[in-house]
N, CA, C and O atoms as CSV, one atom per row, in Angstrom:
chain,resi,resn,atom,element,x,y,z
A,1,MET,N,N,-31.179,20.355,15.757
A,1,MET,CA,C,-31.550,19.778,16.977
A,1,MET,C,C,-32.496,18.735,16.406
A,1,MET,O,O,-33.473,19.171,15.796
A,2,ALA,N,N,-32.335,17.287,16.526
A,2,ALA,CA,C,-33.234,16.126,16.171
A,2,ALA,C,C,-34.470,16.014,17.118
A,2,ALA,O,O,-34.487,16.390,18.290
A,3,ILE,N,N,-35.406,15.494,16.499
A,3,ILE,CA,C,-36.580,15.335,17.282
A,3,ILE,C,C,-36.411,13.991,18.125
A,3,ILE,O,O,-36.169,12.909,17.591
A,4,MET,N,N,-36.557,14.166,19.431
A,4,MET,CA,C,-36.460,13.127,20.375
A,4,MET,C,C,-37.472,12.745,21.218
A,4,MET,O,O,-38.382,13.551,21.408
A,5,VAL,N,N,-37.496,11.670,21.765
A,5,VAL,CA,C,-38.398,11.232,22.803
A,5,VAL,C,C,-38.259,12.070,24.003
A,5,VAL,O,O,-37.153,12.368,24.455
A,6,GLY,N,N,-39.404,12.464,24.540
A,6,GLY,CA,C,-39.576,13.394,25.643
A,6,GLY,C,C,-39.841,14.863,25.266
A,6,GLY,O,O,-40.385,15.618,26.072
A,7,LEU,N,N,-39.442,15.286,23.991
A,7,LEU,CA,C,-39.785,16.500,23.573
A,7,LEU,C,C,-41.254,17.018,23.979
A,7,LEU,O,O,-42.176,16.206,23.897
A,8,LYS,N,N,-41.514,18.314,24.408
A,8,LYS,CA,C,-42.907,18.596,24.945
A,8,LYS,C,C,-43.321,19.820,24.099
A,8,LYS,O,O,-42.430,20.513,23.609
A,9,ASN,N,N,-44.543,20.109,23.908
A,9,ASN,CA,C,-45.180,21.415,23.454
A,9,ASN,C,C,-46.439,21.776,24.048
A,9,ASN,O,O,-47.114,20.910,24.605
A,10,GLU,N,N,-46.865,23.121,23.975
A,10,GLU,CA,C,-48.082,23.277,24.502
A,10,GLU,C,C,-48.697,24.322,23.653
A,10,GLU,O,O,-48.033,25.153,23.033
A,11,MET,N,N,-50.084,24.247,23.648
A,11,MET,CA,C,-50.930,25.314,22.612
A,11,MET,C,C,-52.094,25.534,23.403
A,11,MET,O,O,-52.499,24.643,24.151
A,12,GLN,N,N,-52.743,26.766,23.300
A,12,GLN,CA,C,-53.823,26.996,23.859
A,12,GLN,C,C,-54.858,27.726,22.722
A,12,GLN,O,O,-54.508,28.399,21.753
A,13,LEU,N,N,-56.093,27.421,23.098
A,13,LEU,CA,C,-57.209,27.803,22.038
A,13,LEU,C,C,-58.287,28.456,22.893
A,13,LEU,O,O,-58.675,27.839,23.885
A,14,GLN,N,N,-58.822,29.679,22.595
A,14,GLN,CA,C,-59.949,30.409,23.169
A,14,GLN,C,C,-61.199,29.852,22.182
A,14,GLN,O,O,-61.358,30.243,21.026
A,15,THR,N,N,-61.871,29.076,22.717
A,15,THR,CA,C,-63.181,28.695,22.144
A,15,THR,C,C,-64.184,29.575,21.776
A,15,THR,O,O,-64.446,30.508,22.534
A,16,GLY,N,N,-64.761,29.439,20.782
A,16,GLY,CA,C,-65.787,30.505,20.432
A,16,GLY,C,C,-67.125,29.780,19.677
A,16,GLY,O,O,-67.192,28.552,19.741
A,17,PRO,N,N,-67.944,30.352,19.129
A,17,PRO,CA,C,-69.033,29.833,18.282
A,17,PRO,C,C,-68.609,29.071,17.282
A,17,PRO,O,O,-69.181,28.032,16.953
A,18,GLU,N,N,-67.448,29.586,16.657
A,18,GLU,CA,C,-66.980,28.813,15.331
A,18,GLU,C,C,-66.341,27.304,15.580
A,18,GLU,O,O,-66.012,26.556,14.659
A,19,HIS,N,N,-66.214,26.960,17.130
A,19,HIS,CA,C,-65.577,25.727,17.363
A,19,HIS,C,C,-66.696,24.685,17.914
A,19,HIS,O,O,-66.397,23.657,18.523
A,20,SER,N,N,-68.050,25.095,17.613
A,20,SER,CA,C,-69.319,24.312,18.206
A,20,SER,C,C,-69.197,22.940,17.356
A,20,SER,O,O,-68.842,22.897,16.178
A,21,ALA,N,N,-69.501,21.980,18.043
A,21,ALA,CA,C,-69.857,20.772,17.553
A,21,ALA,C,C,-70.932,20.663,16.665
A,21,ALA,O,O,-71.058,19.661,15.960
A,22,GLN,N,N,-71.926,21.843,16.623
A,22,GLN,CA,C,-73.018,21.985,15.830
A,22,GLN,C,C,-72.649,22.453,14.371
A,22,GLN,O,O,-73.501,22.625,13.499
A,23,LYS,N,N,-71.248,22.650,14.184
A,23,LYS,CA,C,-70.717,22.894,12.955
A,23,LYS,C,C,-70.708,21.715,11.735
A,23,LYS,O,O,-70.595,21.822,10.514
A,24,PHE,N,N,-70.876,20.563,12.606
A,24,PHE,CA,C,-70.714,19.341,11.883
A,24,PHE,C,C,-72.001,18.645,11.904
A,24,PHE,O,O,-72.276,17.875,10.985
A,25,PHE,N,N,-72.765,18.835,12.812
A,25,PHE,CA,C,-74.386,18.190,12.942
A,25,PHE,C,C,-75.319,18.852,13.775
A,25,PHE,O,O,-75.134,18.810,14.991
A,26,HIS,N,N,-76.401,19.524,13.261
A,26,HIS,CA,C,-77.262,20.297,14.084
A,26,HIS,C,C,-77.780,19.618,15.338
A,26,HIS,O,O,-78.263,20.317,16.229
A,27,GLY,N,N,-77.713,18.370,15.459
A,27,GLY,CA,C,-78.453,17.680,16.446
A,27,GLY,C,C,-77.554,17.261,17.622
A,27,GLY,O,O,-77.879,16.318,18.344
A,28,VAL,N,N,-76.605,17.848,17.783
A,28,VAL,CA,C,-75.744,17.606,18.882
A,28,VAL,C,C,-75.446,18.904,19.837
A,28,VAL,O,O,-75.686,20.012,19.356
A,29,PRO,N,N,-74.951,18.814,21.123
A,29,PRO,CA,C,-74.889,19.906,22.038
A,29,PRO,C,C,-73.926,20.965,21.265
A,29,PRO,O,O,-73.101,20.706,20.388
A,30,ASP,N,N,-74.216,22.073,21.760
A,30,ASP,CA,C,-73.543,23.560,21.478
A,30,ASP,C,C,-72.231,23.665,22.337
A,30,ASP,O,O,-72.069,24.637,23.075
A,31,VAL,N,N,-71.328,22.702,22.245
A,31,VAL,CA,C,-69.947,22.724,22.910
A,31,VAL,C,C,-69.036,22.470,22.089
A,31,VAL,O,O,-69.329,22.054,20.968
A,32,PHE,N,N,-67.508,22.701,22.540
A,32,PHE,CA,C,-66.340,22.371,21.778
A,32,PHE,C,C,-66.280,21.267,21.236
A,32,PHE,O,O,-66.092,20.286,21.955
A,33,GLY,N,N,-66.431,21.100,19.738
A,33,GLY,CA,C,-66.423,20.022,19.098
A,33,GLY,C,C,-65.212,18.966,19.113
A,33,GLY,O,O,-64.049,19.342,19.264
A,34,THR,N,N,-65.515,17.816,18.971
A,34,THR,CA,C,-64.327,16.842,18.895
A,34,THR,C,C,-63.563,16.983,17.544
A,34,THR,O,O,-62.348,16.789,17.585
A,35,PRO,N,N,-64.021,17.234,16.596
A,35,PRO,CA,C,-63.149,17.539,15.485
A,35,PRO,C,C,-62.098,18.789,15.635
A,35,PRO,O,O,-60.989,18.796,15.101
A,36,PHE,N,N,-62.660,19.911,16.499
A,36,PHE,CA,C,-61.767,20.822,16.717
A,36,PHE,C,C,-60.718,20.513,17.846
A,36,PHE,O,O,-59.639,21.101,17.794
A,37,LEU,N,N,-60.982,19.586,18.908
A,37,LEU,CA,C,-60.087,19.011,19.635
A,37,LEU,C,C,-58.801,18.147,18.881
A,37,LEU,O,O,-57.602,18.237,19.144
A,38,GLY,N,N,-59.411,17.357,17.943
A,38,GLY,CA,C,-58.520,16.667,17.198
A,38,GLY,C,C,-57.635,17.573,16.320
A,38,GLY,O,O,-56.467,17.235,16.128
A,39,GLY,N,N,-58.119,18.696,15.780
A,39,GLY,CA,C,-57.290,19.530,15.118
A,39,GLY,C,C,-56.315,20.312,16.061
A,39,GLY,O,O,-55.242,20.588,15.523
A,40,LEU,N,N,-56.432,20.634,17.065
A,40,LEU,CA,C,-55.706,21.331,18.228
A,40,LEU,C,C,-54.579,20.289,18.493
A,40,LEU,O,O,-53.444,20.672,18.777
A,41,PHE,N,N,-54.879,19.059,18.406
A,41,PHE,CA,C,-54.001,18.141,18.939
A,41,PHE,C,C,-53.003,17.936,17.738
A,41,PHE,O,O,-51.806,17.878,18.020
A,42,GLU,N,N,-53.325,17.842,16.650
A,42,GLU,CA,C,-52.662,17.734,15.562
A,42,GLU,C,C,-51.670,18.888,15.225
A,42,GLU,O,O,-50.525,18.718,14.808
A,43,GLY,N,N,-52.325,20.193,15.487
A,43,GLY,CA,C,-51.636,21.353,15.447
A,43,GLY,C,C,-50.402,21.564,16.440
A,43,GLY,O,O,-49.319,22.004,16.053
A,44,VAL,N,N,-50.689,21.191,17.811
A,44,VAL,CA,C,-49.587,21.178,18.671
A,44,VAL,C,C,-48.457,20.284,18.482
A,44,VAL,O,O,-47.302,20.532,18.829
A,45,SER,N,N,-48.839,19.295,17.945
A,45,SER,CA,C,-47.707,18.156,17.487
A,45,SER,C,C,-46.843,18.545,16.277
A,45,SER,O,O,-45.650,18.264,16.159
A,46,ALA,N,N,-47.611,19.246,15.368
A,46,ALA,CA,C,-46.935,19.533,14.173
A,46,ALA,C,C,-46.296,20.895,14.498
A,46,ALA,O,O,-45.401,21.233,13.723
A,47,ALA,N,N,-46.540,21.582,15.319
A,47,ALA,CA,C,-45.647,22.845,15.806
A,47,ALA,C,C,-44.514,22.390,16.555
A,47,ALA,O,O,-43.443,22.991,16.469
A,48,LEU,N,N,-44.660,21.357,17.299
A,48,LEU,CA,C,-43.365,20.881,18.037
A,48,LEU,C,C,-42.445,20.323,16.910
A,48,LEU,O,O,-41.232,20.394,17.106
A,49,MET,N,N,-42.906,19.768,15.731
A,49,MET,CA,C,-42.004,19.430,14.945
A,49,MET,C,C,-41.258,20.149,13.979
A,49,MET,O,O,-40.139,19.828,13.576
A,50,ALA,N,N,-41.962,21.197,13.600
A,50,ALA,CA,C,-41.677,22.187,12.625
A,50,ALA,C,C,-40.052,22.645,12.752
A,50,ALA,O,O,-39.213,22.458,11.871
A,51,PRO,N,N,-39.836,23.226,13.930
A,51,PRO,CA,C,-38.563,23.813,13.890
A,51,PRO,C,C,-37.324,22.707,13.702
A,51,PRO,O,O,-36.161,23.101,13.619
A,52,HIS,N,N,-37.617,21.502,13.650
A,52,HIS,CA,C,-36.690,20.395,13.621
A,52,HIS,C,C,-36.595,19.839,12.245
A,52,HIS,O,O,-35.742,19.002,11.950
A,53,LEU,N,N,-37.480,20.310,11.391
A,53,LEU,CA,C,-37.470,19.640,9.931
A,53,LEU,C,C,-36.404,20.317,9.180
A,53,LEU,O,O,-36.036,21.458,9.459
A,54,GLY,N,N,-35.891,19.590,8.197
A,54,GLY,CA,C,-34.989,20.167,7.302
A,54,GLY,C,C,-35.469,20.893,6.045
A,54,GLY,O,O,-36.672,20.859,5.786
A,55,ALA,N,N,-34.775,21.432,5.387
A,55,ALA,CA,C,-35.254,22.279,3.961
A,55,ALA,C,C,-36.092,21.374,3.124
A,55,ALA,O,O,-35.518,20.375,2.691
A,56,GLY,N,N,-37.359,21.545,2.815
A,56,GLY,CA,C,-38.211,21.068,1.905
A,56,GLY,C,C,-38.869,20.004,2.592
A,56,GLY,O,O,-39.506,19.206,1.904
A,57,GLU,N,N,-38.827,19.854,3.821
A,57,GLU,CA,C,-39.573,19.053,4.644
A,57,GLU,C,C,-40.786,19.441,5.371
A,57,GLU,O,O,-40.696,20.484,6.019
A,58,GLN,N,N,-41.873,18.830,5.394
A,58,GLN,CA,C,-42.889,19.020,6.298
A,58,GLN,C,C,-43.645,17.914,6.885
A,58,GLN,O,O,-43.436,16.809,6.386
A,59,SER,N,N,-44.586,18.004,7.965
A,59,SER,CA,C,-45.102,16.814,8.423
A,59,SER,C,C,-46.490,16.594,7.821
A,59,SER,O,O,-47.035,17.413,7.082
A,60,VAL,N,N,-46.998,15.475,8.177
A,60,VAL,CA,C,-48.329,15.171,7.947
A,60,VAL,C,C,-48.944,13.966,8.909
A,60,VAL,O,O,-48.412,12.862,9.027
A,61,GLY,N,N,-50.051,14.345,9.514
A,61,GLY,CA,C,-50.699,13.290,10.532
A,61,GLY,C,C,-51.076,12.113,9.609
A,61,GLY,O,O,-51.524,12.262,8.472
A,62,ILE,N,N,-50.850,10.923,10.214
A,62,ILE,CA,C,-51.132,9.675,9.615
A,62,ILE,C,C,-52.136,8.967,10.457
A,62,ILE,O,O,-52.986,8.236,9.950
A,63,SER,N,N,-52.044,9.183,11.767
A,63,SER,CA,C,-53.170,8.619,12.512
A,63,SER,C,C,-53.287,9.317,13.790
A,63,SER,O,O,-52.431,10.069,14.257
A,64,MET,N,N,-54.668,8.945,14.446
A,64,MET,CA,C,-55.056,9.490,15.895
A,64,MET,C,C,-56.028,8.783,16.356
A,64,MET,O,O,-57.116,8.634,15.801
A,65,ASN,N,N,-55.636,8.250,17.533
A,65,ASN,CA,C,-56.631,7.583,18.466
A,65,ASN,C,C,-57.121,8.494,19.632
A,65,ASN,O,O,-56.558,8.496,20.727
A,66,LEU,N,N,-58.274,9.321,19.315
A,66,LEU,CA,C,-58.569,10.308,20.050
A,66,LEU,C,C,-59.734,9.886,20.958
A,66,LEU,O,O,-60.686,9.281,20.465
A,67,LYS,N,N,-59.695,10.173,22.232
A,67,LYS,CA,C,-60.759,10.167,23.194
A,67,LYS,C,C,-61.199,11.294,23.989
A,67,LYS,O,O,-60.578,11.687,24.977
A,68,HIS,N,N,-62.395,11.876,23.508
A,68,HIS,CA,C,-62.859,13.098,23.936
A,68,HIS,C,C,-63.778,12.754,25.009
A,68,HIS,O,O,-64.853,12.220,24.734
A,69,THR,N,N,-63.409,13.044,26.355
A,69,THR,CA,C,-63.810,12.550,27.680
A,69,THR,C,C,-64.782,13.539,28.562
A,69,THR,O,O,-65.536,13.177,29.466
A,70,ALA,N,N,-64.579,14.889,28.073
A,70,ALA,CA,C,-65.705,15.770,28.950
A,70,ALA,C,C,-65.839,16.952,27.979
A,70,ALA,O,O,-64.978,17.247,27.150
A,71,PRO,N,N,-66.886,17.536,28.143
A,71,PRO,CA,C,-67.421,18.610,27.460
A,71,PRO,C,C,-66.654,19.844,28.120
A,71,PRO,O,O,-66.233,19.988,29.267
A,72,THR,N,N,-66.605,20.863,26.770
A,72,THR,CA,C,-66.086,22.163,27.287
A,72,THR,C,C,-67.180,23.222,26.742
A,72,THR,O,O,-67.573,23.210,25.575
A,73,PRO,N,N,-67.630,24.147,27.728
A,73,PRO,CA,C,-68.608,25.067,27.234
A,73,PRO,C,C,-67.796,26.189,26.189
A,73,PRO,O,O,-66.633,26.494,26.449
A,74,LEU,N,N,-68.394,26.684,25.177
A,74,LEU,CA,C,-67.784,27.581,24.447
A,74,LEU,C,C,-67.454,28.923,25.229
A,74,LEU,O,O,-68.145,29.368,26.145
A,75,GLY,N,N,-66.420,29.440,24.786
A,75,GLY,CA,C,-66.015,30.706,25.482
A,75,GLY,C,C,-64.902,30.204,26.286
A,75,GLY,O,O,-64.065,31.043,26.618
A,76,MET,N,N,-64.742,29.050,26.643
A,76,MET,CA,C,-63.660,28.677,27.635
A,76,MET,C,C,-62.287,28.284,27.048
A,76,MET,O,O,-62.334,27.562,26.053
A,77,GLU,N,N,-61.296,28.580,27.425
A,77,GLU,CA,C,-60.031,28.353,26.848
A,77,GLU,C,C,-59.550,26.716,27.004
A,77,GLU,O,O,-59.678,26.109,28.067
A,78,VAL,N,N,-59.118,26.256,26.071
A,78,VAL,CA,C,-58.527,24.870,26.228
A,78,VAL,C,C,-56.931,24.735,25.862
A,78,VAL,O,O,-56.357,25.449,25.040
A,79,ARG,N,N,-56.454,23.911,26.463
A,79,ARG,CA,C,-54.889,23.757,26.374
A,79,ARG,C,C,-54.611,22.341,25.749
A,79,ARG,O,O,-55.378,21.419,26.027
A,80,ALA,N,N,-53.593,22.149,24.957
A,80,ALA,CA,C,-53.161,20.874,24.470
A,80,ALA,C,C,-51.652,20.816,24.737
A,80,ALA,O,O,-50.849,21.661,24.341
A,81,VAL,N,N,-51.357,19.720,25.457
A,81,VAL,CA,C,-50.088,19.277,25.722
A,81,VAL,C,C,-49.542,18.032,24.831
A,81,VAL,O,O,-50.147,16.962,24.893
A,82,THR,N,N,-48.411,18.170,24.011
A,82,THR,CA,C,-48.078,16.960,23.388
A,82,THR,C,C,-46.693,16.617,23.800
A,82,THR,O,O,-45.900,17.516,24.079
A,83,GLU,N,N,-46.338,15.280,23.856
A,83,GLU,CA,C,-44.985,14.706,24.116
A,83,GLU,C,C,-44.676,13.809,23.148
A,83,GLU,O,O,-45.560,13.003,22.856
A,84,VAL,N,N,-43.517,13.744,22.511
A,84,VAL,CA,C,-42.803,12.599,21.728
A,84,VAL,C,C,-42.765,11.471,22.440
A,84,VAL,O,O,-42.150,11.476,23.507
A,85,THR,N,N,-43.318,10.469,22.051
A,85,THR,CA,C,-43.216,9.116,22.801
A,85,THR,C,C,-42.221,7.979,21.958
A,85,THR,O,O,-41.711,6.986,22.475
A,86,ALA,N,N,-42.104,8.365,20.650
A,86,ALA,CA,C,-41.218,7.382,19.853
A,86,ALA,C,C,-40.799,8.031,18.671
A,86,ALA,O,O,-41.429,8.966,18.179
A,87,VAL,N,N,-39.743,7.562,18.191
A,87,VAL,CA,C,-39.225,8.155,16.968
A,87,VAL,C,C,-38.692,6.895,16.179
A,87,VAL,O,O,-37.792,6.195,16.642
A,88,GLU,N,N,-39.307,6.639,14.939
A,88,GLU,CA,C,-38.926,5.555,14.190
A,88,GLU,C,C,-38.828,5.985,12.840
A,88,GLU,O,O,-39.746,5.842,12.032
A,89,GLY,N,N,-37.696,6.528,12.571
A,89,GLY,CA,C,-37.297,6.934,11.358
A,89,GLY,C,C,-38.023,8.151,10.980
A,89,GLY,O,O,-37.834,9.145,11.682
A,90,ARG,N,N,-38.874,8.237,9.922
A,90,ARG,CA,C,-39.568,9.442,9.665
A,90,ARG,C,C,-40.966,9.546,10.273
A,90,ARG,O,O,-41.716,10.493,10.035
A,91,LYS,N,N,-41.295,8.453,11.124
A,91,LYS,CA,C,-42.574,8.500,11.918
A,91,LYS,C,C,-42.434,8.725,13.455
A,91,LYS,O,O,-41.752,8.071,14.243
A,92,ILE,N,N,-43.248,9.817,13.704
A,92,ILE,CA,C,-42.992,10.179,15.061
A,92,ILE,C,C,-44.482,9.977,15.683
A,92,ILE,O,O,-45.523,10.312,15.117
A,93,THR,N,N,-44.379,9.375,16.937
A,93,THR,CA,C,-45.482,9.248,17.860
A,93,THR,C,C,-45.553,10.117,19.065
A,93,THR,O,O,-44.575,10.323,19.784
A,94,PHE,N,N,-46.824,10.659,19.285
A,94,PHE,CA,C,-47.243,11.598,20.343
A,94,PHE,C,C,-48.141,11.090,21.337
A,94,PHE,O,O,-49.019,10.310,20.967
A,95,LYS,N,N,-48.040,11.467,22.733
A,95,LYS,CA,C,-49.054,11.393,23.592
A,95,LYS,C,C,-49.476,12.842,23.725
A,95,LYS,O,O,-48.666,13.754,23.890
A,96,VAL,N,N,-50.871,13.015,23.640
A,96,VAL,CA,C,-51.427,14.413,23.754
A,96,VAL,C,C,-52.429,14.358,24.540
A,96,VAL,O,O,-53.215,13.412,24.470
A,97,GLU,N,N,-52.585,15.373,25.440
A,97,GLU,CA,C,-53.784,15.573,26.373
A,97,GLU,C,C,-54.337,16.987,26.193
A,97,GLU,O,O,-53.645,17.962,25.898
A,98,GLY,N,N,-55.664,16.995,26.402
A,98,GLY,CA,C,-56.225,18.372,26.340
A,98,GLY,C,C,-57.093,18.492,27.870
A,98,GLY,O,O,-57.648,17.624,28.544
A,99,PHE,N,N,-56.945,19.850,28.053
A,99,PHE,CA,C,-57.657,20.384,29.272
A,99,PHE,C,C,-58.362,21.734,28.968
A,99,PHE,O,O,-58.096,22.543,28.080
A,100,ASP,N,N,-59.348,21.781,29.945
A,100,ASP,CA,C,-60.091,23.115,29.968
A,100,ASP,C,C,-59.693,23.780,31.219
A,100,ASP,O,O,-58.670,23.387,31.778
A,101,ALA,N,N,-60.382,24.742,31.723
A,101,ALA,CA,C,-60.224,25.535,33.011
A,101,ALA,C,C,-60.508,24.500,34.069
A,101,ALA,O,O,-59.797,24.523,35.074
A,102,LYS,N,N,-61.466,23.588,33.964
A,102,LYS,CA,C,-61.933,22.612,35.037
A,102,LYS,C,C,-61.334,21.429,35.075
A,102,LYS,O,O,-61.212,20.934,36.195
A,103,GLU,N,N,-60.851,20.733,34.003
A,103,GLU,CA,C,-60.632,19.194,33.937
A,103,GLU,C,C,-59.894,18.919,32.645
A,103,GLU,O,O,-59.873,19.738,31.726
A,104,LYS,N,N,-59.230,17.630,32.597
A,104,LYS,CA,C,-58.873,17.080,31.429
A,104,LYS,C,C,-60.037,16.656,30.757
A,104,LYS,O,O,-60.942,16.047,31.327
A,105,ILE,N,N,-60.043,17.021,29.320
A,105,ILE,CA,C,-61.178,16.867,28.454
A,105,ILE,C,C,-60.839,15.844,27.449
A,105,ILE,O,O,-61.792,15.370,26.831
A,106,GLY,N,N,-59.649,15.416,27.172
A,106,GLY,CA,C,-59.429,14.399,26.231
A,106,GLY,C,C,-57.886,14.154,26.171
A,106,GLY,O,O,-57.041,14.892,26.677
A,107,GLU,N,N,-57.635,12.923,25.426
A,107,GLU,CA,C,-56.308,12.446,25.170
A,107,GLU,C,C,-56.293,11.696,23.810
A,107,GLU,O,O,-57.345,11.393,23.248
A,108,ALA,N,N,-55.032,11.397,23.282
A,108,ALA,CA,C,-54.847,10.809,22.104
A,108,ALA,C,C,-53.507,10.276,22.031
A,108,ALA,O,O,-52.646,10.693,22.806
A,109,VAL,N,N,-53.205,9.210,20.992
A,109,VAL,CA,C,-51.990,8.936,20.599
A,109,VAL,C,C,-52.050,9.237,19.192
A,109,VAL,O,O,-52.876,8.693,18.459
A,110,HIS,N,N,-51.173,10.120,18.764
A,110,HIS,CA,C,-51.106,10.766,17.385
A,110,HIS,C,C,-49.854,10.402,16.677
A,110,HIS,O,O,-48.791,10.389,17.298
A,111,GLU,N,N,-49.915,10.092,15.365
A,111,GLU,CA,C,-48.772,9.679,14.627
A,111,GLU,C,C,-48.500,10.637,13.311
A,111,GLU,O,O,-49.339,10.690,12.412
A,112,ARG,N,N,-47.340,11.347,13.261
A,112,ARG,CA,C,-47.024,12.066,12.099
A,112,ARG,C,C,-45.823,11.676,11.373
A,112,ARG,O,O,-44.897,11.121,11.965
A,113,PHE,N,N,-45.780,11.936,10.095
A,113,PHE,CA,C,-44.750,11.550,9.203
A,113,PHE,C,C,-44.019,12.501,8.505
A,113,PHE,O,O,-44.689,13.337,7.898
A,114,ILE,N,N,-42.859,12.577,8.443
A,114,ILE,CA,C,-41.863,13.482,7.745
A,114,ILE,C,C,-41.973,13.203,6.215
A,114,ILE,O,O,-41.649,12.136,5.694
A,115,ILE,N,N,-42.462,14.271,5.569
A,115,ILE,CA,C,-42.526,14.224,4.194
A,115,ILE,C,C,-41.475,15.084,3.282
A,115,ILE,O,O,-40.830,16.026,3.744
A,116,ASN,N,N,-41.404,14.726,2.193
A,116,ASN,CA,C,-40.521,15.836,1.104
A,116,ASN,C,C,-41.832,16.487,0.452
A,116,ASN,O,O,-42.675,15.934,-0.255
A,117,ALA,N,N,-41.777,17.652,0.833
A,117,ALA,CA,C,-43.100,18.597,0.247
A,117,ALA,C,C,-43.222,18.518,-1.168
A,117,ALA,O,O,-44.317,18.394,-1.715
A,118,GLU,N,N,-42.223,18.579,-1.738
A,118,GLU,CA,C,-42.165,18.717,-3.265
A,118,GLU,C,C,-42.675,17.177,-3.932
A,118,GLU,O,O,-43.376,17.240,-4.942
A,119,LYS,N,N,-42.425,16.187,-3.531
A,119,LYS,CA,C,-42.823,14.974,-4.074
A,119,LYS,C,C,-44.257,14.731,-3.590
A,119,LYS,O,O,-45.080,14.200,-4.335
A,120,PHE,N,N,-44.583,15.151,-2.241
A,120,PHE,CA,C,-45.966,15.155,-1.687
A,120,PHE,C,C,-46.795,15.924,-2.651
A,120,PHE,O,O,-47.752,15.300,-3.110
A,121,ASN,N,N,-46.634,17.103,-3.039
A,121,ASN,CA,C,-47.261,18.111,-3.784
A,121,ASN,C,C,-47.464,17.497,-5.345
A,121,ASN,O,O,-48.521,17.504,-5.977
A,122,GLN,N,N,-46.271,17.008,-5.757
A,122,GLN,CA,C,-46.306,16.253,-7.089
A,122,GLN,C,C,-47.608,15.155,-7.173
A,122,GLN,O,O,-48.504,15.150,-8.016
A,123,ARG,N,N,-47.423,14.245,-6.047
A,123,ARG,CA,C,-48.560,13.325,-5.878
A,123,ARG,C,C,-49.817,13.670,-5.952
A,123,ARG,O,O,-50.684,13.048,-6.566
A,124,VAL,N,N,-50.019,15.064,-5.088
A,124,VAL,CA,C,-51.284,15.521,-4.870
A,124,VAL,C,C,-51.840,16.230,-6.307
A,124,VAL,O,O,-53.041,16.159,-6.568
A,125,GLU,N,N,-51.002,16.844,-7.126
A,125,GLU,CA,C,-51.116,17.225,-8.447
A,125,GLU,C,C,-51.614,16.223,-9.434
A,125,GLU,O,O,-52.520,16.441,-10.238
A,126,ALA,N,N,-50.939,15.091,-9.309
A,126,ALA,CA,C,-51.191,13.866,-10.148
A,126,ALA,C,C,-52.451,13.362,-10.084
A,126,ALA,O,O,-53.022,12.774,-11.002
A,127,LYS,N,N,-53.015,13.657,-8.682
A,127,LYS,CA,C,-54.433,13.033,-8.686
A,127,LYS,C,C,-55.605,13.954,-9.330
A,127,LYS,O,O,-56.750,13.528,-9.481
A,128,LYS,N,N,-55.230,15.150,-9.663
A,128,LYS,CA,C,-56.174,15.985,-10.131
A,128,LYS,C,C,-56.365,15.754,-11.577
A,128,LYS,O,O,-57.409,16.215,-12.039
A,129,SER,N,N,-55.662,15.206,-12.296
A,129,SER,CA,C,-55.632,14.827,-13.732
A,129,SER,C,C,-56.264,13.492,-14.117
A,129,SER,O,O,-56.268,13.128,-15.293
């Protein structure tokens, strides 16, 4: 089955101390950090794509325009919902929204690209030398 506009996926995350914004800088509030929200958005979108990829294919994130609009206390569950909004060859675009138990906490437009894993890994290895 091909990746098509309108496909949706959802993922939950139980936040904890390991998701604190203070993991990145000590002088910020001890709440669910924006980098973790971005990671959740990337994960829910990659998980949507995974069953649709061919042998030897993977996906990589290539852009994200993220707005983190409300704080979430640590210990609260967050939920991400992603929807495919465009398919342009190997580039897939998503609208992603995040929610905690009380409200919408963020949104993003996220793009992922389908890659040949072997060629990608060869390129990475070449950078090491």
